[in-house]
VOFI-238613 format. One line per field, with one value per residue: residue number from 1; residue in one letter; chain; x, y, z of N, C-alpha, C in turn. Coordinates in pm, whole numbers, plus 50000, padded with zeros to 5 digits. Example, Ala and Ser with C-alpha at 12.3 -4.5 7.8 and 13.67 -1.06 7.14 Angstrom:
% VOFI-238613
n: c(1|2)
res: c(A|S)
chain: c(A|A)
n.u: c(51319|51285)
n.v: c(49431|49775)
n.w: c(50780|50708)
ca.u: c(51230|51367)
ca.v: c(49550|49894)
ca.w: c(50780|50714)
c.u: c(51320|51290)
c.v: c(49670|50003)
c.w: c(50780|50787)
% end
This chain:
% VOFI-238613
n: c(1|2|3|4|5|6|7|8|9|10|11|12|13|14|15|16|17|18|19|20|21|22|23|24|25|26|27|28|29|30|31|32|33|34|35|36|37|38|39|40|41|42|43|44|45|46|47|48|49|50|51|52|53|54|55|56|57|58|59|60|61|62|63|64|65|66|67|68|69|70|71|72|73|74|75|76|77|78|79|80|81|82|83|84|85|86|87|88|89|90|91|92|93|94|95|96|97|98|99|100|101|102|103|104|105|106|107|108|109|110|111|112|113|114|115|116|117|118|119|120|121|122|123|124|125|126|127|128|129|130|131|132|133|134|135|136|137|138|139|140|141|142|143|144|145|146|147|148|149|150|151|152|153|154|155|156|157|158|159|160|161|162|163|164|165|166|167|168|169|170|171|172|173|174|175|176|177|178|179|180|181|182|183|184|185|186|187|188|189|190|191|192|193|194|195|196|197|198|199|200|201|202|203|204|205|206|207|208|209|210|211|212|213|214|215|216|217|218|219|220|221|222|223|224|225|226|227|228|229|230|231|232|233|234|235|236|237|238|239|240|241|242|243|244|245|246|247|248|249|250|251|252)
res: c(X|X|X|X|X|X|X|X|X|X|X|X|X|X|X|X|X|X|X|X|X|X|X|X|X|X|X|X|X|X|X|X|X|X|X|X|X|X|X|X|X|X|X|X|X|X|X|X|X|X|X|X|X|X|X|X|X|X|X|X|X|X|X|X|X|X|X|X|X|X|X|X|X|X|X|X|X|X|X|X|X|X|X|X|X|X|X|X|X|X|X|X|X|X|X|X|X|X|X|X|X|X|X|X|X|X|X|X|X|X|X|X|X|X|X|X|X|X|X|X|X|X|X|X|X|X|X|X|X|X|X|X|X|X|X|X|X|X|X|X|X|X|X|X|X|X|X|X|X|X|X|X|X|X|X|X|X|X|X|X|X|X|X|X|X|X|X|X|X|X|X|X|X|X|X|X|X|X|X|X|X|X|X|X|X|X|X|X|X|X|X|X|X|X|X|X|X|X|X|X|X|X|X|X|X|X|X|X|X|X|X|X|X|X|X|X|X|X|X|X|X|X|X|X|X|X|X|X|X|X|X|X|X|X|X|X|X|X|X|X|X|X|X|X|X|X|X|X|X|X|X|X)
chain: c(A|A|A|A|A|A|A|A|A|A|A|A|A|A|A|A|A|A|A|A|A|A|A|A|A|A|A|A|A|A|A|A|A|A|A|A|A|A|A|A|A|A|A|A|A|A|A|A|A|A|A|A|A|A|A|A|A|A|A|A|A|A|A|A|A|A|A|A|A|A|A|A|A|A|A|A|A|A|A|A|A|A|A|A|A|A|A|A|A|A|A|A|A|A|A|A|A|A|A|A|A|A|A|A|A|A|A|A|A|A|A|A|A|A|A|A|A|A|A|A|A|A|A|A|A|A|A|A|A|A|A|A|A|A|A|A|A|A|A|A|A|A|A|A|A|A|A|A|A|A|A|A|A|A|A|A|A|A|A|A|A|A|A|A|A|A|A|A|A|A|A|A|A|A|A|A|A|A|A|A|A|A|A|A|A|A|A|A|A|A|A|A|A|A|A|A|A|A|A|A|A|A|A|A|A|A|A|A|A|A|A|A|A|A|A|A|A|A|A|A|A|A|A|A|A|A|A|A|A|A|A|A|A|A|A|A|A|A|A|A|A|A|A|A|A|A|A|A|A|A|A|A)
n.u: c(49519|49498|49550|49327|49125|49175|49128|48858|48764|48701|48906|48921|48841|49047|49257|49201|49212|49479|49613|49546|49665|49944|49982|49928|50130|50354|50327|50358|50626|50759|50694|50805|51075|51219|51188|51323|51579|51620|51629|51844|52067|52055|51932|51760|51432|51350|51125|51047|51106|50928|50681|50703|50692|50428|50247|50337|50300|50018|49954|50044|49864|49628|49706|49751|49496|49371|49527|49463|49189|49227|49416|49336|49106|49242|49449|49343|49250|49454|49702|49694|49729|49984|50137|50106|50246|50505|50567|50642|50437|50318|50534|50634|50483|50208|50226|50357|50173|49945|50049|50108|49850|49741|49898|49828|49573|49350|49101|49109|48998|48863|48861|49074|49231|49293|49460|49678|49761|49845|50053|50231|50285|50406|50640|50761|50808|50994|51210|51271|51359|51582|51745|51786|51923|52150|52249|52314|52519|52711|52758|52980|53174|53064|53029|53247|53220|52949|52963|53105|53179|53108|52877|52694|52506|52321|52211|52088|51872|51723|51479|51288|51301|51196|50934|50837|50833|50639|50422|50374|50279|50031|49895|49880|49682|49433|49432|49259|49127|49336|49411|49291|49341|49627|49706|49611|49769|50026|50022|49984|50224|50429|50344|50356|50631|50751|50634|50719|50981|51102|51106|51047|50783|50662|50657|50477|50242|50198|50161|49918|49754|49712|49484|49291|49352|49269|48993|48928|49000|48808|48567|48604|48641|48394|48228|48319|48254|47972|47920|47992|48247|48449|48404|48265|48012|47829|47832|47666|47344|47065|46732|46594|46745|46702|46429|46430|46575|46395|46180|46302|46351|46086|45996|46164)
n.v: c(47696|47909|47800|47629|47818|47956|47746|47713|47913|48052|48062|48321|48472|48410|48525|48801|48830|48747|48919|49178|49171|49139|49370|49580|49525|49568|49839|49948|49880|50013|50283|50303|50299|50558|50678|50499|50537|50796|50757|50581|50717|50969|51182|51486|51615|51795|52021|52210|52099|51889|52021|52151|51933|51848|51911|51736|51491|51493|51481|51226|51077|51108|50983|50722|50636|50642|50451|50225|50176|50143|49937|49713|49573|49463|49303|49137|49005|48876|48927|49205|49280|49176|49315|49580|49591|49523|49696|49894|49878|49981|49958|49702|49488|49496|49491|49243|49063|49097|49025|48751|48647|48693|48524|48283|48275|48356|48542|48855|48880|48642|48306|48153|48356|48492|48309|48288|48552|48593|48412|48508|48769|48715|48577|48778|48960|48814|48785|49055|49129|48961|49068|49323|49263|49146|49362|49536|49393|49386|49654|49808|49702|49746|50016|50178|50094|50153|50433|50495|50718|50632|50482|50664|50797|50581|50546|50790|50761|50569|50585|50691|50473|50272|50361|50388|50118|50021|50172|50072|49818|49872|50045|49904|49718|49837|50081|50287|50372|50479|50715|50970|51013|50984|51190|51410|51397|51418|51683|51813|51739|51857|52130|52187|52143|52338|52575|52582|52543|52288|52236|52131|52187|52122|51837|51809|51922|51747|51511|51567|51572|51310|51163|51308|51245|50980|50999|51135|50935|50735|50866|50931|50676|50557|50721|50662|50400|50395|50514|50324|50300|50141|49884|49700|49731|49618|49354|49327|49213|49374|49513|49479|49285|49075|49029|48959|48723|48571|48547|48398|48166|48075|48029|47819)
n.w: c(52789|52624|52375|52350|52350|52105|51932|51932|51774|51448|51145|51054|51277|51460|51317|51335|51615|51687|51510|51603|51855|51799|51640|51820|52007|51843|51789|52043|52100|51891|51949|52197|52158|52102|52355|52520|52424|52514|52792|52817|52703|52818|52688|52572|52511|52222|52197|52008|51754|51758|51761|51518|51352|51362|51155|50950|51073|51097|50824|50765|50917|50773|50536|50631|50698|50452|50319|50468|50407|50135|50084|50234|50124|49907|50011|50216|50542|50708|50571|50575|50847|50883|50685|50752|50989|50920|50713|50413|50213|49963|49780|49804|49952|49865|49572|49550|49668|49501|49253|49303|49354|49108|48947|49055|48978|49134|49315|49486|49815|49818|49971|49881|49776|50013|50145|49961|49959|50225|50244|50041|50133|50377|50295|50147|50350|50508|50324|50290|50546|50570|50367|50470|50714|50606|50463|50672|50800|50596|50536|50600|50432|50186|50155|50034|49771|49705|49721|49504|49233|48977|49004|49091|48909|48872|49131|49158|48993|49112|49266|49069|48890|49054|49121|48865|48770|48942|48863|48608|48666|48801|48631|48386|48435|48401|48195|48132|48360|48498|48370|48435|48723|48717|48551|48692|48932|48829|48735|48978|49122|48951|48956|49234|49290|49127|49231|49495|49493|49521|49791|50135|50165|49932|49940|50151|50042|49836|49971|50108|49889|49826|49943|49805|49542|49554|49586|49348|49168|49227|49164|48893|48783|48842|48686|48428|48421|48439|48201|48031|47929|48015|47931|48083|48177|48015|48089|48302|48374|48242|48283|48040|47919|48092|48061|47793|47810|47961|47786|47587|47726|47773|47511|47446)
ca.u: c(49388|49499|49535|49188|49045|49189|49073|48713|48725|48727|49034|48911|48839|49182|49335|49176|49260|49625|49661|49536|49763|50077|49985|49941|50265|50454|50309|50415|50769|50806|50683|50893|51219|51276|51192|51430|51704|51634|51665|51978|52172|52037|51896|51648|51333|51345|50979|51028|51107|50804|50575|50718|50653|50285|50185|50377|50230|49877|49946|50052|49734|49536|49757|49733|49350|49350|49592|49388|49072|49265|49490|49272|49033|49339|49537|49270|49271|49588|49813|49683|49794|50128|50205|50108|50345|50640|50586|50676|50322|50297|50643|50675|50382|50088|50260|50389|50048|49859|50110|50093|49711|49720|49965|49751|49439|49249|49051|49128|48875|48818|48934|49201|49309|49339|49576|49791|49803|49919|50189|50323|50328|50502|50767|50818|50863|51114|51316|51309|51437|51712|51826|51826|52025|52264|52300|52375|52646|52808|52759|53116|53254|52998|53025|53328|53166|52826|52993|53184|53117|53058|52745|52604|52385|52226|52140|52005|51750|51668|51335|51213|51289|51111|50797|50799|50795|50516|50319|50349|50200|49898|49827|49859|49562|49322|49491|49162|49101|49452|49435|49251|49424|49768|49723|49595|49885|50143|50005|50007|50363|50501|50312|50406|50772|50782|50587|50790|51126|51149|51123|50971|50643|50614|50621|50355|50127|50176|50100|49780|49679|49692|49344|49222|49368|49187|48854|48916|49005|48680|48465|48625|48619|48251|48172|48352|48181|47833|47917|48026|48378|48539|48373|48219|47873|47745|47830|47559|47214|46969|46591|46555|46810|46638|46304|46459|46618|46278|46101|46372|46330|45954|45991|46229)
ca.v: c(47762|47998|47715|47585|47935|47980|47631|47728|48016|48026|48117|48469|48526|48399|48621|48930|48830|48754|49037|49301|49158|49171|49510|49666|49501|49629|49982|49984|49870|50122|50411|50297|50313|50690|50707|50416|50604|50912|50710|50522|50812|51094|51290|51580|51630|51925|52036|52291|52008|51816|52115|52174|51814|51816|51909|51614|51380|51498|51434|51076|51025|51101|50885|50591|50601|50614|50324|50117|50144|50106|49813|49601|49478|49396|49206|49049|49029|48833|49003|49350|49296|49150|49412|49711|49589|49512|49817|49885|49823|50015|49923|49567|49394|49495|49435|49098|48986|49106|48943|48609|48609|48688|48403|48167|48290|48370|48677|48914|48869|48502|48229|48118|48481|48522|48222|48329|48686|48586|48345|48595|48879|48660|48551|48909|49019|48737|48824|49193|49130|48900|49161|49429|49207|49126|49494|49591|49326|49413|49795|49860|49658|49793|50162|50240|50059|50230|50568|50518|50813|50566|50435|50779|50811|50472|50567|50906|50721|50452|50609|50693|50339|50193|50400|50357|49977|50006|50228|49981|49703|49918|50108|49805|49643|49908|50212|50390|50419|50552|50837|51091|51035|51000|51326|51503|51394|51475|51831|51857|51727|51962|52264|52202|52158|52472|52682|52584|52527|52154|52238|52034|52220|52048|51705|51816|51943|51624|51410|51603|51543|51165|51128|51377|51160|50857|51042|51162|50803|50665|50937|50918|50537|50535|50796|50586|50273|50420|50549|50203|50315|50037|49756|49606|49750|49524|49221|49324|49196|49482|49467|49435|49155|48975|49003|48882|48583|48498|48510|48295|48040|48031|47973|47686)
ca.w: c(52777|52506|52260|52341|52312|51962|51858|51930|51682|51308|51103|51039|51408|51512|51244|51398|51759|51687|51443|51693|51964|51746|51593|51939|52059|51757|51807|52170|52083|51804|52017|52314|52122|52134|52505|52573|52387|52605|52924|52815|52668|52885|52590|52604|52400|52158|52168|51888|51647|51763|51717|51371|51274|51382|51022|50878|51138|51052|50684|50764|50972|50659|50444|50692|50691|50313|50287|50531|50328|49996|50070|50303|50030|49817|50078|50302|50684|50761|50507|50620|50977|50864|50604|50823|51091|50859|50633|50269|50148|49823|49690|49819|49993|49779|49438|49565|49693|49381|49148|49333|49332|48962|48888|49099|48920|49241|49329|49619|49897|49830|50067|49816|49772|50151|50175|49875|50003|50353|50221|49966|50218|50479|50225|50116|50479|50544|50230|50318|50674|50539|50294|50564|50802|50520|50432|50799|50824|50491|50501|50609|50314|50060|50151|49928|49641|49683|49705|49380|49142|48860|49040|49131|48822|48896|49252|49136|48923|49181|49297|48947|48843|49144|49104|48723|48758|49010|48777|48503|48722|48832|48516|48287|48466|48331|48173|48123|48495|48549|48296|48503|48849|48686|48497|48803|49024|48759|48738|49121|49145|48883|49004|49372|49287|49071|49319|49627|49475|49563|49935|50213|50155|49818|49986|50234|49954|49758|50066|50127|49769|49811|49954|49697|49425|49568|49557|49205|49102|49248|49092|48751|48746|48845|48573|48305|48428|48404|48055|47949|47862|48068|47872|48182|48211|47935|48152|48409|48309|48263|48290|47908|47889|48171|47994|47675|47854|48008|47668|47519|47803|47750|47381|47445)
c.u: c(49384|49487|49391|49098|49053|49128|48922|48664|48761|48865|49032|48910|48972|49276|49323|49230|49413|49683|49653|49642|49904|50088|50001|50078|50370|50447|50375|50570|50825|50805|50773|51041|51282|51288|51301|51565|51725|51681|51809|52091|52154|52003|51775|51556|51335|51199|50955|51024|50978|50687|50581|50672|50508|50214|50218|50303|50083|49860|49953|49931|49636|49578|49732|49593|49323|49410|49523|49271|49108|49322|49422|49191|49125|49406|49455|49315|49416|49703|49807|49757|49945|50199|50213|50209|50484|50670|50610|50553|50315|50410|50684|50553|50265|50122|50283|50263|49958|49917|50091|49947|49681|49781|49887|49611|49326|49214|49076|48993|48818|48901|49071|49293|49364|49464|49699|49847|49891|50060|50284|50374|50427|50638|50839|50878|50993|51236|51360|51399|51574|51799|51874|51937|52155|52332|52368|52512|52754|52832|52902|53205|53196|53006|53116|53279|53042|52855|53079|53117|53055|52914|52645|52483|52282|52144|52049|51875|51685|51517|51250|51194|51187|50960|50744|50760|50663|50398|50276|50253|50057|49830|49797|49733|49438|49370|49388|49129|49211|49477|49410|49332|49573|49793|49713|49719|50013|50141|50037|50156|50445|50474|50367|50555|50816|50748|50669|50935|51180|51176|51040|50820|50583|50574|50499|50232|50094|50113|49952|49693|49651|49556|49256|49231|49285|49046|48835|48918|48871|48572|48477|48599|48465|48182|48196|48277|48036|47818|47945|48158|48479|48513|48320|48074|47787|47742|47723|47426|47122|46829|46549|46618|46743|46504|46322|46498|46492|46193|46167|46351|46189|45937|46051|46138)
c.v: c(47848|47917|47670|47701|47965|47868|47645|47839|47980|48092|48270|48535|48526|48503|48759|48939|48841|48877|49161|49290|49198|49313|49606|49650|49570|49779|50028|49984|49980|50256|50415|50326|50449|50721|50621|50478|50726|50865|50656|50621|50950|51209|51374|51592|51777|51950|52122|52200|51930|51896|52136|52055|51771|51809|51783|51494|51375|51448|51278|51009|51010|50991|50741|50544|50564|50481|50205|50078|50105|49968|49693|49512|49407|49278|49102|49072|48998|48912|49150|49366|49275|49261|49549|49709|49589|49626|49787|49825|49852|49967|49778|49470|49385|49443|49285|49016|48984|49020|48790|48564|48603|48562|48281|48166|48282|48514|48724|48916|48728|48427|48189|48243|48522|48438|48266|48462|48678|48521|48439|48714|48840|48634|48685|48976|48952|48779|48966|49206|49067|48992|49278|49385|49190|49264|49557|49525|49366|49563|49854|49821|49722|49947|50224|50205|50142|50379|50600|50615|50750|50522|50545|50795|50706|50496|50692|50870|50597|50473|50618|50554|50251|50233|50379|50210|49953|50061|50141|49867|49752|49968|50013|49723|49705|50054|50321|50455|50511|50683|50959|51112|51056|51142|51433|51513|51446|51627|51882|51850|51836|52099|52287|52222|52292|52585|52692|52564|52400|52155|52133|52060|52144|51912|51704|51830|51814|51517|51439|51567|51392|51125|51192|51302|51035|50888|51065|51030|50733|50732|50919|50773|50504|50602|50712|50455|50291|50457|50430|50210|50209|49897|49653|49617|49654|49386|49210|49312|49311|49422|49412|49301|49044|48937|48921|48740|48505|48456|48398|48158|47988|47966|47834|47582)
c.w: c(52651|52381|52240|52299|52160|51879|51843|51835|51543|51273|51101|51176|51476|51444|51307|51541|51759|51616|51523|51803|51911|51696|51709|52001|51978|51774|51937|52164|52004|51877|52140|52282|52153|52283|52572|52542|52479|52738|52924|52795|52730|52794|52644|52483|52353|52115|52045|51762|51639|51716|51570|51295|51290|51242|50941|50943|51096|50910|50679|50826|50854|50566|50498|50683|50546|50273|50350|50447|50184|49991|50136|50212|49937|49887|50159|50450|50733|50701|50545|50749|50960|50790|50674|50941|51031|50767|50484|50188|50000|49728|49706|49842|49897|49641|49443|49580|49566|49270|49175|49317|49184|48901|48935|49054|49024|49260|49476|49691|49908|49935|50007|49812|49906|50181|50094|49921|50131|50326|50146|50049|50321|50415|50193|50243|50520|50456|50260|50439|50649|50467|50379|50656|50725|50490|50556|50822|50724|50461|50503|50485|50186|50048|50049|49784|49613|49662|49585|49289|49018|48882|49074|49039|48840|49018|49242|49066|48989|49208|49174|48884|48922|49118|48957|48704|48829|48930|48666|48547|48743|48713|48405|48310|48403|48310|48165|48256|48543|48481|48374|48632|48819|48632|48601|48893|48959|48757|48874|49153|49081|48933|49148|49376|49229|49165|49446|49614|49533|49717|50003|50203|50036|49857|50068|50145|49880|49845|50093|50007|49744|49829|49850|49570|49431|49533|49412|49128|49110|49166|48945|48701|48744|48727|48445|48300|48388|48259|47965|47883|47911|48007|47965|48211|48133|47998|48260|48340|48345|48258|48152|47875|47970|48110|47870|47708|47897|47887|47593|47587|47782|47619|47372|47516)
% end
């Protein structure tokens, strides 16, 4: 019956049906894990830690809403469900999907882009899980090597290298749009770190500024677009250009 029910729907309808089922199932399993550990090991809930972490949880609620509205148009329906369940969107799934669509010369939101995005996200998820499984199996053998003092400078620069490579991908697409939000967030990062002494409060302030940065990006990009600084406004036919085209057509 289930197979017949899915066959009567379109691809997009089936994507939303199955995507919601697997997303809800994944959420239940993830949330059930700490309670299962409490039952199995007889642990107790430390409510003071939970109350302390409410501020961080609220921050991630905001970030999750922003990421949903930001990444969904880029990834499409199927890849959105898949990537939000498997995680690592900004540093793995989104760059992988965007790069594959660019290489395939398809646009995000199109039917071709939907297919390419789903395939690339699925492959990225499989590769990520394979690397994690491999790391868990070999962690005992690799620990002495990874803790070698010679490699410490490399691991200290791992996050800057990761975010630097991601920045190159996004900024290189249109550096003019990136100037205002990148400058704003750099100022916020530096100010928050200096004001709080690199404490956890700095991370909270920076996280709260993420949706603010998105709004600033949209407003600044819209302003530059209306001013014609992005070189795209001329591509839109205006009333004068339409009149000119009609006159040219009549003369021909």
